N, C-alpha and C positions, 0 to 999 in steps of 0.2 A: 504494500500500500504506500502511496506517495505521501509526502508531507502535506500537500494540498488536501488530500483526502482526510487526514487527521484534523486539519484546520476546519474543514467543513463539518466534521462530526462534533467538534467542540462548539462551533458557532450555532449549530442547529440543535444542540442539547443531546445528541445521540450518545456521546461518551458518558455523560452523567446518568442518563437513563440506563445504559448497560451496566454501569457500576452499581446502581441501586438494584437492578434486577439480579445481579450476581450475589449481592448481599442477601436479598430476599431468599434466593435459592439455598444459601448457606443454612438457613433455619431448618431445612429438612434434616440436616445432620444431627441436630439436637433432638429431633423426634425419631431417631433411629429405633428400630423395633426392640433391640436389646438394651437400649439406654433406659434409665429410670424415668418413669412418666409422671411422677408426683410433681406438684407445683414447686417445691423447694429445689429439687435437682434441676428441673427445667429452668427455673429462674437463674440458677447458677450457670446453666448452659448458655442462656442468651447473654448474660453478663460476660461470659467467657468469649463469645463472639465479638462483643464490643471491645474487649481488651485486645483480642487479636487484631481487630481493625486499627486500634490506636498504634499498635506496634507495626502493623503492615504499612500504614500511611507514612510513618517515620522512615521505615526501611526503604520503601519503594518510591516515595515522592520527595521526601525531604533530604535524605542522606544516601542517594543512589549514585552519585558521581564518583567513579574511581579515580578521577583526576584530582579530586579534593576530598580524600577520605577523612572521616572523623570517628574516633572511638567513642561510642555511645552505649549507655546501659539500656538494652532493649527488653530485658526480662527482670522484673523486680517485684515489689510488694503488690502492685496492682496490674501488672501484665505478666501472666504466668502461662507456661505451656510445657508439656513433656516432662512432668515430674521435676520441675525446676527446684534446685537445691536451695533450701533456706540459708545454708551456710555459704552460699556463693554470691559473688558479684560477677555478673555477666556483662561483657562488653563486646561489641562487634563493629566492623567497618567494611565497607565495600571496596574491593580491589580488583585489579585486572592483571593477568599474566603478561600483558603487553607492556607493563611498567614495572619499575622496582621501587621499593618503599623502605623507609627507615623508621623504626620505633625507638623512641628514647624516653628516658624517665628514671624513676627511682624504684628500686625493688621493694622497699618497705619491709615490714615484718610479717605480713600475711603468711599463714602456714604453707599454702600451696599456690603457685602461680604457673599456669600452663597456657600456652598460646598455640593455636592451630590455624592453618589455612584449610579452607573447606570448599566443597562444591555444594552450595545450598540449593536444594530443589524442593523445599517445603511448599512453594507456591503451586507445584504440580502434584502435591500429595506424595512426593517421592522421598529421596534420601538426603543426607547431609554427610557426604563422604569426606573424610580427612585426607588432605593431600600433603601435609607436612605438620610437624609438631616439635615444640621445644618447651621445656619447663625449667624452672629456676635452678634445679640441680645441675643442669647442663650449661648454664650461662656463665660467662666470664663477667664479673662485676667489678666496678670501681671500688675504691677504698670506702666510700660512703654509700655503697649500694647503687651507684649509677649503672645504668644498663643502656646498651645500644644493640639493636637487632636489625639485620638487613633481611628483607623479604624479597625473594627473587626466584626466577626459574633456574639460574645458574648458581653453583655453589660459590660462597663467599667466605673469606677468612673471618675468624671470630664467631660471634653469635649469628647463625644463619637459620632462617626459617624458609624452607622450600615452598614453592608454589608448583602446581601442576598446570597442564595446558588448559584446563577448564576451571581453575580456581576462580571463585567470584567473591569470596568473603574471608575475613579473619575473625576468629572467635577467641576471646580471652576469658579464662576462668580463674577467679581468685577464690580460694576456699579457706574460710576462717574456722579455727577452733574456738577462738575467743574474740568475738567482734569488738568487745569493749576496749580491749587492750592491744590488739594487733593493728598495725598501721597498714592500710591498703597500698598496693603499688599505684604510683601515679605515672601515667604514660600518655604519650601523644604519637600520632603517626603522620608522616608526610611523604608525598611522592618525591622521589629523588629526581632532581632536575627542575622541579617547580620553582619559578622565580617570582615575578610580580604579576603573573596572570591570575585572573579571577574567574569564578564560574560564570558561564554565559546565562543570559536571562532565560526564564521559563519559555518553552515553546508548546504549541498544541500537541506535538508528538510526545514530548516529555510528560505532559499532563496525562495524556491517554495511557501511556505506558505505566505511569505511576499509579493512577487510580485502578486500572484493571489488574496490575500486579498486586496491589494491596488486597483487592477483592479475592484474587486467586490464592493469595497467602492465607486469608481467613478460611476459605473452603478447603485448601490443601492441608493445612495444619490441623484443622478440626477433624477432618476425615481421617487423617493418619492416626491421631491419638485416640479418637473415639473407637476406631477399629482395634487398636491395641488394647484398650480397656476391655472390649468384648472378648479378646483372646485370653484374658486372665480368668474368665469365669470358670473354666474347668479346674482351676487350682484355687478356688475361693477359700479364703482363710488359711491357705498354705503360703509359704514364701520361698519358692524354689529359685535356683539360679536361673537367670534369664538367658536367652540366646545371645551370647556376647557378640557374635558377628553382626546380628541384627542391631543390637544396641550401638555398635560402632558405625553401622551404615546410616543411622539417623542422627548422628552427631555426638555420640558418647565419647568421653575422654579416653585415650588409649591407656591411661594409667588406672582406670577404674574398672572393677569387676562388679556387675550389677545383679541384684535380685529384685524381681518385680512380681506383683500379683494384685488381686482384688480382695477386699475385706467387707464383711457385713456382720453387724452385731445387733441383737435385740437390746432393749433398754436395760435389762438386768444381766447382760453378759459382758465379759471382758475378753480381750485377746492377748495372749501371753507369747512373747518371743524370747527364746533363750539362745544365747550365743555361748556355748560351752568353752570355746577357744577363741581368743582374740589374737590374730596374727600380728607380727611386727609389720607396721604400716605407717604411712604418712599420717593418715587419719581414717576414720570410718564414721558413718552416720546412718540413721534410720529416720524416715519421714512418712507422714500420713498425707494423702492427697484425696481430692474428691474424684467423682467418676470421670471428669474431664481431664484428669491428670494434672490439675493445678494443685500445688502445695496449699494446704489449708492456711488460714490466717495466722502466720507466725508473729505478727505484730502484737497480737492481743492474746494468743494462746500458745501453750507449749505443745507444738505438734511435731517436734523432732528432738532427737538425742544424738550427740556426737561423742567422739573420743574424749574430749575435754569435759563435757557436761555430765557424762554418765557416772552413775554409782556402780562400783565394781564389787562383786562378792569376794570373800576371803580367798577363793581359789583362782581369782582373776577372771571369772566368767561374768557375763552381763545378762540380766533379765529385764526386759521392757514390758510394761503393761499398758495396753491401750484400753481406755474405758471412757464412758460418758461423764462420770463423776469421779472425784478424787478417791482412789481406793486406799489411800493412806500408806502407800508403799513407794520406794524409790523408783525413778525412771518412769513416771507416769506421762503418757502421751495422750493429749486430749483429742476427742473426736470433734470438738468445736461445733456441736449441733448436728453432726452427720451420723447417719446409721449405716452408711455404706460408702465405698470409694475404692481407691487404689492405694498402693504403698510401694516404697522402694528402700532397699538397704544397699549401701555401697562399701566395699573395701577399696581404699584409695592408696595406691603405691604399695600393695601387698604382694608377696611372692606366693603365698598360699591363700586359698579362699574357702575357709571352712563353711560347711552348711549350717543352717539354722533349724532349731526346733520350735514348732508353733502348736498352740492349742487354744480352743475356746473354752471358757469356764464361766460359771455363775459368779457374779460379784460377791454374793454371800459366801461362796466357797473360799474365795480369795481372802476375805476378811477373817 
């Protein structure tokens, strides 16, 4: 399609109408047959679409130029997707393998810092393949934690983050054990060779691509994770090891081993997770999510436990108790008003990945 075609579609309103039609169609995902149909979970589902839309508009319309990349936080307390980790700060930037980039900044004291180049296909309901990765353990740092990383197709001396021929984005994960006292890494990205040039004004073609890209991101992401939630139903209230290849194909960190499943509890029930063995690892955590694979509200509820916050038994094991009300035992994870959802356990930077024991019990039995 020519540029003049895009101009015509903008001026006659076709682009906006198509954008709205795609968003309307996304509502069908929330009404999927196996998704919970009660008003509470449906309300969260439609809010989820609104959150994806906010993230999609920023990604596809506001920060889409690989000539002028910016690291921005695209998943946080009110934009959630794909079992977002409450211990994480996520950042991303649009890049192109036709260019080279420089990331500079300060390492900080955050427990884990990992940076990946990826091929993000969420807008098509597809994958998020990692094409290169580097974490802080591999980085050469200055005396005060200064860092500089070159992002390129061809290998570079020092800290090098590879890109592939189809790389279109960079993802940064900062994983905290203690958010209060750890200092986050502070970084910026720039295109190598950029001088005094500035972004060009908005065009009809850019608007069309951005709006429709955002709408497809909403539909693609919601479809991907709703389907994944449905796949957990055969292991309801169990917590088995996930398909690690699949986790990596949709954007998982290469240093993380994942456990995923679904949970459901009656008002008088609790869910008990036992980790008899805690391996040597950078960190680990468990979190509770809703059906749409959004982490529950960790601003106002304790919905996750990690290596730093956990209470350990005398033998080094850990027991986590998920319940609707305070059971009066350590490592309580709140359901925050939910009776069902999904959940995730991560071993981060571990060489061994011990399995977990789970069971459902009555709250009265636990007390």
